[in-house]
C-alpha positions as a Markdown table, in Angstrom:
| # | Residue | x | y | z |
|---|---|---|---|---|
| 1 | Unk | 18.6 | 32.1 | 10.3 |
| 2 | Unk | 21.3 | 33.2 | 12.7 |
| 3 | Unk | 23.7 | 30.9 | 14.5 |
| 4 | Unk | 22.1 | 31.9 | 17.7 |
| 5 | Unk | 18.7 | 30.6 | 16.4 |
| 6 | Unk | 20.3 | 27.3 | 15.5 |
| 7 | Unk | 21.8 | 26.9 | 19.0 |
| 8 | Unk | 18.5 | 27.7 | 20.6 |
| 9 | Unk | 17.5 | 24.1 | 20.1 |
| 10 | Unk | 20.3 | 22.9 | 22.3 |
| 11 | Unk | 19.2 | 25.2 | 25.0 |
| 12 | Unk | 15.8 | 23.5 | 25.3 |
| 13 | Unk | 16.2 | 21.2 | 28.4 |
| 14 | Unk | 16.8 | 17.6 | 27.6 |
| 15 | Unk | 16.1 | 18.1 | 23.8 |
| 16 | Unk | 19.6 | 17.3 | 22.7 |
| 17 | Unk | 19.7 | 13.8 | 24.3 |
| 18 | Unk | 16.3 | 13.2 | 22.9 |
| 19 | Unk | 17.7 | 13.9 | 19.4 |
| 20 | Unk | 20.6 | 11.6 | 20.0 |
| 21 | Unk | 18.3 | 8.9 | 21.2 |
| 22 | Unk | 16.1 | 9.3 | 18.2 |
| 23 | Unk | 19.0 | 9.0 | 15.7 |
| 24 | Unk | 20.4 | 5.9 | 17.4 |
| 25 | Unk | 16.9 | 4.4 | 17.7 |
| 26 | Unk | 16.2 | 4.9 | 14.0 |
| 27 | Unk | 19.7 | 3.6 | 13.0 |
| 28 | Unk | 18.9 | 0.4 | 14.9 |
| 29 | Unk | 15.5 | 0.1 | 13.1 |
| 30 | Unk | 17.1 | 0.8 | 9.7 |
| 31 | Unk | 19.9 | -1.7 | 10.3 |
| 32 | Unk | 17.6 | -4.5 | 11.5 |
| 33 | Unk | 14.6 | -3.7 | 9.4 |
| 34 | Unk | 16.5 | -3.7 | 6.1 |
| 35 | Unk | 17.4 | -7.4 | 6.5 |
| 36 | Unk | 14.3 | -8.7 | 8.3 |
| 37 | Unk | 12.7 | -10.4 | 5.3 |
| 38 | Unk | 16.0 | -11.9 | 4.3 |
| 39 | Unk | 16.5 | -13.2 | 7.9 |
| 40 | Unk | 13.0 | -14.7 | 7.8 |
| 41 | Unk | 13.4 | -16.5 | 4.5 |
| 42 | Unk | 17.1 | -17.3 | 4.2 |
| 43 | Unk | 18.1 | -18.1 | 7.8 |
| 44 | Unk | 14.9 | -19.0 | 9.5 |
| 45 | Unk | 13.3 | -20.7 | 6.5 |
| 46 | Unk | 9.9 | -19.1 | 6.4 |
| 47 | Unk | 7.7 | -19.8 | 3.4 |
| 48 | Unk | 6.1 | -16.9 | 1.5 |
| 49 | Unk | 2.9 | -17.4 | 3.4 |
| 50 | Unk | 4.6 | -17.5 | 6.7 |
| 51 | Unk | 6.6 | -14.3 | 5.9 |
| 52 | Unk | 3.3 | -12.6 | 5.0 |
| 53 | Unk | 1.7 | -13.6 | 8.2 |
| 54 | Unk | 4.8 | -12.6 | 10.2 |
| 55 | Unk | 4.9 | -9.1 | 8.7 |
| 56 | Unk | 1.1 | -8.7 | 9.0 |
| 57 | Unk | 0.7 | -9.7 | 12.6 |
| 58 | Unk | 3.9 | -7.9 | 13.7 |
| 59 | Unk | 2.6 | -4.6 | 12.1 |
| 60 | Unk | -0.9 | -5.1 | 13.7 |
| 61 | Unk | 0.7 | -5.7 | 17.1 |
| 62 | Unk | 3.0 | -2.7 | 16.7 |
| 63 | Unk | 0.0 | -0.5 | 15.9 |
| 64 | Unk | -1.8 | -1.7 | 19.0 |
| 65 | Unk | 1.2 | -1.1 | 21.3 |
| 66 | Unk | 2.0 | 2.3 | 19.9 |
| 67 | Unk | -1.6 | 3.5 | 20.3 |
| 68 | Unk | -1.8 | 2.2 | 23.9 |
| 69 | Unk | 1.5 | 3.7 | 25.0 |
| 70 | Unk | 0.7 | 7.0 | 23.1 |
| 71 | Unk | -2.5 | 7.4 | 25.1 |
| 72 | Unk | -0.7 | 6.4 | 28.3 |
| 73 | Unk | 1.9 | 9.1 | 27.7 |
| 74 | Unk | -0.9 | 11.7 | 27.3 |
| 75 | Unk | -2.6 | 10.7 | 30.5 |
| 76 | Unk | 0.5 | 10.4 | 32.7 |
| 77 | Unk | 3.9 | 11.2 | 31.0 |
| 78 | Unk | 6.7 | 9.1 | 32.4 |
| 79 | Unk | 10.0 | 7.7 | 31.3 |
| 80 | Unk | 9.4 | 4.0 | 31.9 |
| 81 | Unk | 7.5 | 3.3 | 28.7 |
| 82 | Unk | 10.4 | 4.6 | 26.6 |
| 83 | Unk | 12.8 | 2.5 | 28.7 |
| 84 | Unk | 10.5 | -0.5 | 28.2 |
| 85 | Unk | 10.4 | -0.1 | 24.4 |
| 86 | Unk | 14.2 | 0.4 | 24.1 |
| 87 | Unk | 14.9 | -2.7 | 26.2 |
| 88 | Unk | 12.4 | -4.7 | 24.1 |
| 89 | Unk | 14.2 | -3.5 | 20.9 |
| 90 | Unk | 17.6 | -4.5 | 22.3 |
| 91 | Unk | 16.4 | -8.0 | 23.4 |
| 92 | Unk | 14.4 | -8.5 | 20.2 |
| 93 | Unk | 17.4 | -7.8 | 17.9 |
| 94 | Unk | 19.8 | -9.8 | 20.1 |
| 95 | Unk | 17.4 | -12.8 | 19.9 |
| 96 | Unk | 17.0 | -12.3 | 16.1 |
| 97 | Unk | 20.8 | -12.9 | 15.8 |
| 98 | Unk | 20.4 | -16.5 | 17.1 |
| 99 | Unk | 16.9 | -17.4 | 16.1 |
| 100 | Unk | 16.5 | -20.6 | 14.1 |
| 101 | Unk | 12.8 | -21.5 | 13.9 |
| 102 | Unk | 9.9 | -19.6 | 12.2 |
| 103 | Unk | 7.8 | -19.8 | 15.3 |
| 104 | Unk | 10.5 | -18.2 | 17.4 |
| 105 | Unk | 10.9 | -15.2 | 15.0 |
| 106 | Unk | 7.1 | -14.9 | 14.8 |
| 107 | Unk | 6.9 | -14.7 | 18.6 |
| 108 | Unk | 9.7 | -12.1 | 18.7 |
| 109 | Unk | 7.9 | -10.1 | 16.0 |
| 110 | Unk | 4.5 | -9.8 | 17.7 |
| 111 | Unk | 6.0 | -9.1 | 21.2 |
| 112 | Unk | 9.4 | -7.6 | 21.4 |
| 113 | Unk | 9.5 | -6.0 | 17.9 |
| 114 | Unk | 6.0 | -4.6 | 18.4 |
| 115 | Unk | 6.9 | -3.1 | 21.7 |
| 116 | Unk | 10.2 | -1.8 | 20.5 |
| 117 | Unk | 8.7 | 0.0 | 17.5 |
| 118 | Unk | 6.7 | 2.2 | 19.8 |
| 119 | Unk | 9.9 | 4.0 | 20.8 |
| 120 | Unk | 9.6 | 6.1 | 17.6 |
| 121 | Unk | 6.3 | 7.6 | 18.6 |
| 122 | Unk | 7.3 | 8.0 | 22.3 |
| 123 | Unk | 10.5 | 10.0 | 21.4 |
| 124 | Unk | 8.5 | 12.3 | 19.2 |
| 125 | Unk | 5.9 | 12.8 | 21.9 |
| 126 | Unk | 8.7 | 13.5 | 24.5 |
| 127 | Unk | 10.3 | 16.0 | 22.2 |
| 128 | Unk | 7.0 | 17.8 | 21.7 |
| 129 | Unk | 6.6 | 18.1 | 25.5 |
| 130 | Unk | 10.1 | 19.6 | 25.7 |
| 131 | Unk | 9.7 | 22.0 | 22.8 |
| 132 | Unk | 6.3 | 23.3 | 24.2 |
| 133 | Unk | 8.4 | 25.3 | 26.7 |
| 134 | Unk | 10.2 | 27.1 | 23.9 |
| 135 | Unk | 8.9 | 29.8 | 21.4 |
| 136 | Unk | 6.9 | 28.8 | 18.4 |
| 137 | Unk | 9.8 | 29.1 | 15.9 |
| 138 | Unk | 12.2 | 27.0 | 18.1 |
| 139 | Unk | 9.4 | 24.4 | 18.6 |
| 140 | Unk | 8.8 | 24.1 | 14.8 |
| 141 | Unk | 12.5 | 24.0 | 14.1 |
| 142 | Unk | 12.9 | 21.2 | 16.7 |
| 143 | Unk | 10.2 | 19.0 | 15.3 |
| 144 | Unk | 11.6 | 19.5 | 11.8 |
| 145 | Unk | 15.0 | 18.5 | 13.2 |
| 146 | Unk | 13.5 | 15.3 | 14.7 |
| 147 | Unk | 12.1 | 14.4 | 11.3 |
| 148 | Unk | 15.4 | 15.2 | 9.6 |
| 149 | Unk | 17.2 | 12.8 | 12.0 |
| 150 | Unk | 14.8 | 10.0 | 11.2 |
| 151 | Unk | 15.6 | 10.4 | 7.5 |
| 152 | Unk | 19.3 | 10.6 | 8.2 |
| 153 | Unk | 19.0 | 7.4 | 10.2 |
| 154 | Unk | 17.4 | 5.6 | 7.3 |
| 155 | Unk | 19.9 | 7.1 | 4.9 |
| 156 | Unk | 22.9 | 5.7 | 6.9 |
| 157 | Unk | 21.3 | 2.6 | 8.4 |
| 158 | Unk | 21.2 | 0.3 | 5.4 |
| 159 | Unk | 24.9 | 1.1 | 4.5 |
| 160 | Unk | 25.8 | 0.4 | 8.1 |
| 161 | Unk | 23.9 | -2.8 | 8.0 |
| 162 | Unk | 25.9 | -3.8 | 4.9 |
| 163 | Unk | 29.1 | -3.4 | 7.0 |
| 164 | Unk | 27.6 | -5.6 | 9.7 |
| 165 | Unk | 26.7 | -8.2 | 7.1 |
| 166 | Unk | 30.2 | -8.3 | 5.9 |
| 167 | Unk | 31.5 | -8.7 | 9.4 |
| 168 | Unk | 29.2 | -11.4 | 10.6 |
| 169 | Unk | 26.2 | -12.2 | 8.3 |
| 170 | Unk | 22.8 | -12.1 | 10.0 |
| 171 | Unk | 24.2 | -12.4 | 13.5 |
| 172 | Unk | 26.4 | -9.4 | 12.8 |
| 173 | Unk | 23.5 | -7.3 | 11.6 |
| 174 | Unk | 21.3 | -8.0 | 14.6 |
| 175 | Unk | 24.0 | -7.7 | 17.2 |
| 176 | Unk | 24.9 | -4.4 | 15.6 |
| 177 | Unk | 21.3 | -3.3 | 15.7 |
| 178 | Unk | 21.0 | -4.4 | 19.4 |
| 179 | Unk | 24.2 | -2.4 | 20.2 |
| 180 | Unk | 22.8 | 0.8 | 18.6 |
| 181 | Unk | 19.6 | 0.3 | 20.7 |
| 182 | Unk | 21.8 | -0.2 | 23.8 |
| 183 | Unk | 23.6 | 3.0 | 23.2 |
| 184 | Unk | 20.3 | 4.8 | 22.8 |
| 185 | Unk | 19.2 | 3.3 | 26.2 |
| 186 | Unk | 22.4 | 4.4 | 27.8 |
| 187 | Unk | 22.0 | 7.9 | 26.4 |
| 188 | Unk | 18.5 | 8.2 | 28.0 |
| 189 | Unk | 19.7 | 6.9 | 31.3 |
| 190 | Unk | 23.1 | 8.7 | 31.5 |
| 191 | Unk | 21.6 | 12.1 | 30.6 |
| 192 | Unk | 18.7 | 11.8 | 33.1 |
| 193 | Unk | 16.3 | 12.6 | 30.2 |
| 194 | Unk | 13.1 | 13.8 | 31.7 |
| 195 | Unk | 9.6 | 13.4 | 30.2 |
| 196 | Unk | 7.6 | 16.6 | 30.5 |
| 197 | Unk | 3.8 | 17.0 | 30.2 |
| 198 | Unk | 2.5 | 19.2 | 27.4 |
| 199 | Unk | 2.5 | 22.9 | 28.2 |
| 200 | Unk | -1.1 | 23.4 | 27.0 |
| 201 | Unk | -3.8 | 23.4 | 29.6 |
| 202 | Unk | -6.3 | 21.9 | 27.2 |
| 203 | Unk | -6.4 | 18.4 | 26.0 |
| 204 | Unk | -8.7 | 17.3 | 23.2 |
| 205 | Unk | -11.3 | 14.7 | 24.3 |
| 206 | Unk | -11.1 | 11.8 | 21.9 |
| 207 | Unk | -14.7 | 11.8 | 21.0 |
| 208 | Unk | -16.4 | 11.2 | 17.6 |
| 209 | Unk | -16.0 | 14.8 | 16.4 |
| 210 | Unk | -12.2 | 14.6 | 16.9 |
| 211 | Unk | -12.1 | 11.2 | 15.1 |
| 212 | Unk | -13.9 | 12.7 | 12.1 |
| 213 | Unk | -11.5 | 15.7 | 12.0 |
| 214 | Unk | -8.4 | 13.5 | 12.1 |
| 215 | Unk | -9.7 | 10.8 | 9.8 |
| 216 | Unk | -8.9 | 12.6 | 6.5 |
| 217 | Unk | -5.4 | 13.3 | 7.6 |
| 218 | Unk | -4.9 | 9.7 | 8.8 |
| 219 | Unk | -6.3 | 8.3 | 5.5 |
| 220 | Unk | -4.0 | 10.7 | 3.5 |
| 221 | Unk | -0.9 | 9.7 | 5.4 |
| 222 | Unk | -1.7 | 6.0 | 5.1 |
| 223 | Unk | -2.2 | 6.3 | 1.3 |
| 224 | Unk | 1.1 | 8.2 | 1.2 |
| 225 | Unk | 3.0 | 5.4 | 3.0 |
| 226 | Unk | 1.3 | 2.7 | 1.0 |
| 227 | Unk | 2.3 | 4.3 | -2.2 |
| 228 | Unk | 5.9 | 4.9 | -1.0 |
| 229 | Unk | 6.4 | 1.3 | 0.1 |
| 230 | Unk | 4.7 | -0.3 | -2.9 |
| 231 | Unk | 6.7 | 1.8 | -5.4 |
| 232 | Unk | 10.0 | 1.2 | -3.6 |
| 233 | Unk | 9.5 | -2.5 | -4.1 |
| 234 | Unk | 8.5 | -2.0 | -7.7 |
| 235 | Unk | 11.4 | 0.3 | -8.4 |
| 236 | Unk | 13.9 | -2.3 | -7.1 |
| 237 | Unk | 12.4 | -5.0 | -9.3 |
| 238 | Unk | 12.1 | -3.0 | -12.6 |
| 239 | Unk | 15.5 | -1.5 | -12.2 |
| 240 | Unk | 17.3 | -4.8 | -11.6 |
| 241 | Unk | 15.0 | -6.4 | -14.2 |
| 242 | Unk | 16.5 | -4.6 | -17.2 |
| 243 | Unk | 17.4 | -1.0 | -16.5 |
| 244 | Unk | 20.3 | -1.3 | -14.2 |
| 245 | Unk | 21.8 | -3.3 | -11.3 |
| 246 | Unk | 21.4 | -3.8 | -7.6 |
| 247 | Unk | 24.0 | -1.0 | -7.2 |
| 248 | Unk | 21.7 | 1.4 | -9.0 |
| 249 | Unk | 18.9 | 0.5 | -6.6 |
| 250 | Unk | 21.1 | 1.4 | -3.6 |
| 251 | Unk | 22.3 | 4.6 | -5.3 |
| 252 | Unk | 18.8 | 5.7 | -6.1 |
| 253 | Unk | 17.6 | 5.2 | -2.5 |
| 254 | Unk | 20.7 | 7.0 | -1.1 |
| 255 | Unk | 20.3 | 9.9 | -3.6 |
| 256 | Unk | 16.7 | 10.3 | -2.5 |
| 257 | Unk | 17.6 | 10.1 | 1.2 |
| 258 | Unk | 20.4 | 12.7 | 0.7 |
| 259 | Unk | 18.1 | 15.2 | -1.0 |
| 260 | Unk | 15.4 | 14.5 | 1.5 |
| 261 | Unk | 17.7 | 15.5 | 4.4 |
| 262 | Unk | 18.7 | 18.7 | 2.6 |
| 263 | Unk | 15.0 | 19.7 | 2.0 |
| 264 | Unk | 14.1 | 18.9 | 5.6 |
| 265 | Unk | 17.1 | 21.0 | 6.7 |
| 266 | Unk | 15.4 | 24.0 | 5.0 |
| 267 | Unk | 12.5 | 23.5 | 7.4 |
| 268 | Unk | 15.0 | 23.7 | 10.3 |
| 269 | Unk | 16.6 | 26.9 | 8.8 |
| 270 | Unk | 13.2 | 28.5 | 8.1 |
| 271 | Unk | 10.6 | 26.9 | 10.4 |
| 272 | Unk | 6.9 | 27.1 | 9.6 |
| 273 | Unk | 4.9 | 29.7 | 11.5 |
| 274 | Unk | 1.8 | 27.7 | 11.0 |
| 275 | Unk | 0.6 | 24.5 | 9.3 |
| 276 | Unk | 0.1 | 25.2 | 5.6 |
| 277 | Unk | -2.6 | 22.9 | 4.1 |
| 278 | Unk | -1.8 | 24.1 | 0.7 |
| 279 | Unk | 1.9 | 23.1 | 1.1 |
| 280 | Unk | 0.8 | 19.7 | 2.3 |
| 281 | Unk | -1.4 | 19.2 | -0.7 |
| 282 | Unk | 1.5 | 20.3 | -2.9 |
| 283 | Unk | 3.7 | 17.7 | -1.3 |
| 284 | Unk | 1.2 | 15.0 | -2.3 |
| 285 | Unk | 1.0 | 16.3 | -5.8 |
| 286 | Unk | 4.8 | 16.4 | -6.2 |
| 287 | Unk | 4.9 | 12.9 | -4.8 |
| 288 | Unk | 2.3 | 11.8 | -7.4 |
| 289 | Unk | 4.4 | 13.4 | -10.2 |
| 290 | Unk | 7.4 | 11.3 | -9.2 |
| 291 | Unk | 5.5 | 8.1 | -10.0 |
| 292 | Unk | 4.4 | 9.5 | -13.4 |
| 293 | Unk | 7.9 | 10.2 | -14.6 |
| 294 | Unk | 9.1 | 6.6 | -15.0 |
| 295 | Unk | 5.8 | 5.7 | -16.7 |
| 296 | Unk | 6.3 | 8.5 | -19.3 |
| 297 | Unk | 10.1 | 7.8 | -19.6 |
| 298 | Unk | 10.9 | 4.2 | -18.5 |
| 299 | Unk | 14.7 | 4.7 | -18.3 |
| 300 | Unk | 17.3 | 4.5 | -15.6 |
| 301 | Unk | 18.1 | 8.2 | -16.1 |
| 302 | Unk | 14.5 | 9.1 | -15.5 |
| 303 | Unk | 14.5 | 7.3 | -12.2 |
| 304 | Unk | 17.6 | 9.2 | -11.1 |
| 305 | Unk | 16.2 | 12.6 | -12.1 |
| 306 | Unk | 12.8 | 11.8 | -10.5 |
| 307 | Unk | 14.4 | 11.2 | -7.1 |
| 308 | Unk | 14.3 | 15.0 | -6.7 |
| 309 | Unk | 10.5 | 14.9 | -6.8 |
| 310 | Unk | 10.4 | 11.9 | -4.5 |
| 311 | Unk | 12.6 | 13.5 | -1.9 |
| 312 | Unk | 10.8 | 16.9 | -2.0 |
| 313 | Unk | 7.4 | 15.2 | -1.7 |
| 314 | Unk | 8.5 | 13.0 | 1.2 |
| 315 | Unk | 10.2 | 15.8 | 3.1 |
| 316 | Unk | 7.1 | 18.1 | 2.8 |
| 317 | Unk | 4.6 | 15.4 | 3.8 |
| 318 | Unk | 6.7 | 14.2 | 6.7 |
| 319 | Unk | 7.3 | 17.7 | 8.2 |
| 320 | Unk | 3.9 | 19.3 | 7.5 |
| 321 | Unk | 2.0 | 16.1 | 8.0 |
| 322 | Unk | 3.3 | 15.6 | 11.5 |
| 323 | Unk | 2.6 | 19.2 | 12.4 |
| 324 | Unk | -0.9 | 18.8 | 11.0 |
| 325 | Unk | -1.7 | 15.8 | 13.1 |
| 326 | Unk | -0.4 | 17.6 | 16.2 |
| 327 | Unk | -2.6 | 20.6 | 15.3 |
| 328 | Unk | -5.6 | 18.3 | 15.1 |
| 329 | Unk | -4.8 | 16.8 | 18.5 |
| 330 | Unk | -3.5 | 19.6 | 20.8 |
| 331 | Unk | -2.4 | 18.4 | 24.2 |
| 332 | Unk | -2.2 | 14.8 | 22.8 |
| 333 | Unk | 1.4 | 14.6 | 21.7 |
| 334 | Unk | 1.5 | 10.8 | 22.4 |
| 335 | Unk | -1.7 | 10.1 | 20.5 |
| 336 | Unk | -0.6 | 12.3 | 17.6 |
| 337 | Unk | 2.8 | 10.7 | 17.3 |
| 338 | Unk | 1.3 | 7.2 | 17.6 |
| 339 | Unk | -1.3 | 8.1 | 14.9 |
| 340 | Unk | 1.4 | 9.3 | 12.5 |
| 341 | Unk | 3.6 | 6.2 | 13.2 |
| 342 | Unk | 0.6 | 3.9 | 12.8 |
| 343 | Unk | -0.1 | 5.4 | 9.3 |
| 344 | Unk | 3.4 | 4.2 | 8.4 |
| 345 | Unk | 2.7 | 0.7 | 9.9 |
| 346 | Unk | -0.6 | 0.6 | 8.1 |
| 347 | Unk | 0.9 | 1.7 | 4.8 |
| 348 | Unk | 3.6 | -1.0 | 5.2 |
| 349 | Unk | 0.9 | -3.6 | 5.9 |
| 350 | Unk | -1.3 | -2.6 | 2.9 |
| 351 | Unk | 1.7 | -2.4 | 0.6 |
| 352 | Unk | 2.7 | -5.9 | 1.5 |
| 353 | Unk | -0.8 | -7.3 | 1.0 |
| 354 | Unk | -1.4 | -5.3 | -2.2 |
| 355 | Unk | 1.8 | -5.3 | -4.1 |
| 356 | Unk | 1.8 | -9.0 | -4.9 |
| 357 | Unk | -1.8 | -9.1 | -6.0 |
| 358 | Unk | -1.6 | -6.0 | -8.1 |
| 359 | Unk | 1.8 | -6.8 | -9.7 |
| 360 | Unk | 0.6 | -10.4 | -10.5 |
| 361 | Unk | -2.4 | -9.0 | -12.3 |
| 362 | Unk | -1.0 | -6.0 | -14.0 |
| 363 | Unk | 2.8 | -6.1 | -13.8 |
| 364 | Unk | 5.3 | -4.2 | -11.6 |
| 365 | Unk | 5.3 | -1.1 | -13.9 |
| 366 | Unk | 1.6 | -0.7 | -13.2 |
| 367 | Unk | 2.4 | -0.2 | -9.5 |
| 368 | Unk | 3.7 | 3.3 | -10.3 |
| 369 | Unk | 0.3 | 4.2 | -11.7 |
| 370 | Unk | -1.4 | 2.8 | -8.6 |
| 371 | Unk | 1.0 | 4.7 | -6.4 |
| 372 | Unk | 0.2 | 8.0 | -8.2 |
| 373 | Unk | -3.5 | 7.4 | -7.8 |
| 374 | Unk | -3.0 | 6.7 | -4.0 |
| 375 | Unk | -1.1 | 10.0 | -3.7 |
| 376 | Unk | -3.9 | 11.9 | -5.4 |
| 377 | Unk | -6.4 | 10.3 | -3.0 |
| 378 | Unk | -4.2 | 11.6 | -0.2 |
| 379 | Unk | -4.2 | 15.1 | -1.6 |
| 380 | Unk | -8.0 | 14.9 | -2.0 |
| 381 | Unk | -8.4 | 13.7 | 1.6 |
| 382 | Unk | -6.3 | 16.7 | 2.9 |
| 383 | Unk | -8.4 | 19.1 | 0.8 |
| 384 | Unk | -11.6 | 17.5 | 2.1 |
| 385 | Unk | -10.4 | 17.7 | 5.7 |
| 386 | Unk | -9.3 | 21.3 | 5.3 |
| 387 | Unk | -12.7 | 22.7 | 6.2 |
| 388 | Unk | -12.7 | 20.6 | 9.3 |
| 389 | Unk | -9.3 | 21.9 | 10.3 |
| 390 | Unk | -10.5 | 25.5 | 9.8 |
| 391 | Unk | -13.4 | 24.7 | 12.2 |
| 392 | Unk | -11.0 | 23.2 | 14.8 |
| 393 | Unk | -11.0 | 26.2 | 17.2 |
| 394 | Unk | -14.8 | 26.0 | 17.7 |
| 395 | Unk | -14.7 | 22.2 | 18.0 |
| 396 | Unk | -12.0 | 22.4 | 20.6 |
| 397 | Unk | -14.0 | 24.9 | 22.6 |
| 398 | Unk | -16.7 | 22.3 | 22.9 |
| 399 | Unk | -14.6 | 19.1 | 22.9 |
| 400 | Unk | -11.7 | 19.9 | 25.2 |
| 401 | Unk | -11.3 | 19.4 | 28.9 |
| 402 | Unk | -8.6 | 20.4 | 31.4 |
| 403 | Unk | -5.7 | 18.0 | 31.4 |
| 404 | Unk | -5.9 | 15.8 | 34.5 |
């Protein structure tokens, strides 16, 4: 890729501030989200049951808000929903810095946090509208860059949160997260970031045929996120439980995130010309292989070496998976981004509900076997849905309508 090709992204109107806003937004999420359970239990005093209810209802509310705002974006693109979500994020994190009662944190979770989490999907949808005006290679490169920035944010965010903890405990963490959200808001306002409608004249009508076409992909991505979150919890527990220390857990996560950013960078350097279902299935299989390694060789070294598989699998699934959802829902950038984000929220919800029950019954090491099985289910779902994706042009010709 030439330098000129790299710089083409920055020539897309308003895409650069969108990237900056996305990075700051994800940094705020990573800083605040990394310490949310500790805040709930140690500072606010939630019981295990209250924590479970808090995380469950916050996730459900977030799924509902993201879906609503995603569809609203598709019908009438505007900047105010993004501003609303960023303000909600800022106020929510600021209040989390001083919250003292469980009911207060619960109220913040199902309102402000739920609204604020929708900023992720909206920024992706806004970026898609901006990139629609560029050539196909630049568009693919831009979407890969947006995914790369989210991974970079989660790679840096927890370490930044640790600095905030050292400077002011929980209040320091959440005031820091609120400050990052505020900078994101200022970026959007100061640059006059515009929200553009999709360039396509056709918008898929969300009828039953489209739901059936998208269902396998949604199932696959939900299984992927469930496996990822469950295994992350299990890895931390088994590593600290005898293989290594808390430092090793942090190093493992940082190593994976670093490799992940490099792999995603390859998609920026060499953007996809079209969605490859075979590559997406390969990503699920590689991700499944990661979970098998520590079962075959339950050592700390095996965990370190296996992070290469984990990072490659995550990078492929994130990049190609987002492109696949957008392909299934042309002209519905908001709905596509919300659906992808909701598979993450759904996976987090299912992992929270399932990890405790499964580990209690079979032990934390068995979670890796379950995660491998979920990844294989995801690969099978993509393979099953491939024939529907191949029939998409004919379905669109009968199921699309001019964008209002």
